[in-house]
N, C-alpha and C positions, 0 to 999 in steps of 0.2 A: 502307252502301256499308263494305266491308270493304278496308281499304289494307294491302296486303303489303309488308314492309320489305325490304329486299333486304341480307344479312348475308354478310361474309367471313371466314374463320377464316385468322388467318396464323400462321405457326410455322414451325419447321425442318422443311424436306422429308424429313428422314431420320426424323421422326416421324409419317410418313404415316398410319399407323394409328390414332394418337390424333387426328391432324387429322379423318381420316373421320369418327370416332366423334363428335367436336364438331358437324361439319356435319350427320350424320343426326339429334342431338339438336336442334339449331335448326331443322332442317327440320320435325321432329314438333311444336315450338313453333308452327310456322305461318310461318317465315322463309322466304322464298325465297333460297336459299344459292347463292352465287357461287363458282365452283371453279376457283381459278387454278392447279390442277394439271393441267389438261387437254393441257398441252405433254408430259407425262411426262418430266420429265427429273431426276426424283428417284433419286439415287444416281450420277449421270453425273459423272464428274470433267472439269474443265476446265483447259486451259492458257492462259497468255496469247496464244496463237495463235487461240485461241476468243473474241476479244474481241466480235466482231459478235454471234456467238450469245449470249454472256452479255448483250450489250446488248440484243437481242430478247428475251431472258426478263424482264428487268428491266421493260422498256417494257410488254410484255404484263401482268406482275403489278401495276404501278402502275396500268395502266388499268382493271383489275379492283377495285382500292382505290377509285379516283374512281367508279366503277359503284355501289358499295355506300352504303347509307345509316347502318349500323352496322359497326364492326371489333371482332372479338374476337380478342384476342394469348394465344396458348397460351405462356406467360413461362416455363415451366418450363425449356425448353431452345430458348430463341430462336435465331434467325439472325440473321446482319447483314441479309439482305433482309427478313425478318419485322421488325426493328426499325426499318429504314427504313420500312417500309409504315405501321408504327404511327405514325410519326411524320408523316409525310404526311397521315395520317387525321385527327390532331389538329390539325396547323396549318391544316387547311381545316374545322374546326369540326366534323368527324363526331363523332357518339357512339362511343367506343371504350373498352373494357373488356380490362382483364388477367386472366387466369385460369392 
């Protein structure tokens, strides 16, 4: 029986091209890749008045980290959100790697 691990790639959404390449690479290696960028908020600028929408995105992304077995952080250009996702994964004892 083959067990497929669920993997997530965390990083700055402003580097979506690199994130997609990493997702594709992991998929080719046999991981089930979780895509937290399905909300399509990349490049959107938020104001403090958008607090509920920001909270919704944070909850969404954290739920995806909780779903993953292993977390990869693209750390060359990380974001605050990616750093928090990596910290949560580490605190939960999930396998996590920075690259």
